[in-house]
C-alpha positions, 0 to 999 in steps of 0.5 A: 408348402410350396403353396404356403411360401408362395404366398406370403411367408417370409419362408424362401424356397431356398430355406425347404427341401428341396423337394417342398419347392412349387418347380421340384415337385413338379419336375419329380412330378413327370419323373415318377409318370417315367418311372412308372411305365418303367416297373409296366414295360418290367411286368409285361418282359417277365410275363412268358410268351413273345411280347407286343415288341411294337409297343413296347419300343413307343412305351419306351420312348416315352420314358425316354421323352418324360425323362428328356422333359423332366431333365430340362424342367430341371433347368428352365424353372428350377435350376436353383435346387437342381445345382442343390441336389447329389449330381449322381442324380442325375448322371443316374437319370442319363443313364436311364435317358440313353438306356431308353432310346436304346432299348427302344431301337431295338423292340422297334427293331425286333419288331419289324424283324418279326414281322419277316419286313425291312430285315435291313432296316432291322439291322440298321436299327439295332445297330443305332441300338447298340451305339447308345449303349456305348461309354460315351466318349466324352463330358460332353457328347450328347450319345452313348453311356456315362463311363458306368466304372469310374461312377459309384453311382452306375456301378451295380449296373455294370454287369447287367450292362455288358450282358445288354451290351451282348445281347445285342451285338449276338443277335445283330450278329445273327441278323447280320449272318442271317441277311447276307445268306437267305434275305440280301435287304440293302441295309441303310447306313443311317437309318432314314427319318421318315422310318423312326419312331415319330413319338413314343406312348405315355400310359400314366396320367397325372391326377391331381391330389385333393385334401378331405374336407373336414371341420377346422379344429379349435386351437383355443380353449372355452373361455370357462375353461381356465376358471377354477371354483374356491373347492377346485383350488382347495382340493387341489391345494390339500392334495400338494399338502398331503403330498407333502407328509407322504413324502 
């Protein structure tokens, strides 16, 4: 349908479903890549044993980057279609962006702590992760979560979010206690730029969908299809007469 419209159809994109517009379809492709990578991360987390925290940090950062790319693409290339989509959908995307930021920092901090080095930096990074899980001070704030309690689309996630906040808070308190009693590593007030992850990892690659080559179907009848002989007409007339007598 997007190609059909682009090739000169009189039907405008506003007359089509949002997902049938070319720019929206491209944006959804980016979003679905992020969703697929989220599923890959979830698969790793449910497996027994200690996961590769460093890899998870980069994967979550990659998810965040893809979600940011999706939102930017929709604003720049598909703003008209974006306005037709329910606002709650984009509030959910905003929630996911903040969540992936927090998880990336959390896993990065865990990887540093597991390496038994830079304990102070690990504490600073984990502390920053907890900031991204807090409720935003205002709608225009760029850091933190949308207000889960006030948004019907996010209410179902309230308990899980609170559990995650409590877990990170307890872990941060435990690390600070261990550092002050055992390691005595200095904790920076702000994570240095050269210590942050530069770029995330995106596992999925988009493959173009190709329609199978098939023989075209003839949409017209053969020339002789509508020609009937006198005997055919007589037979049809006799059948109608017989049907009338039967009634």
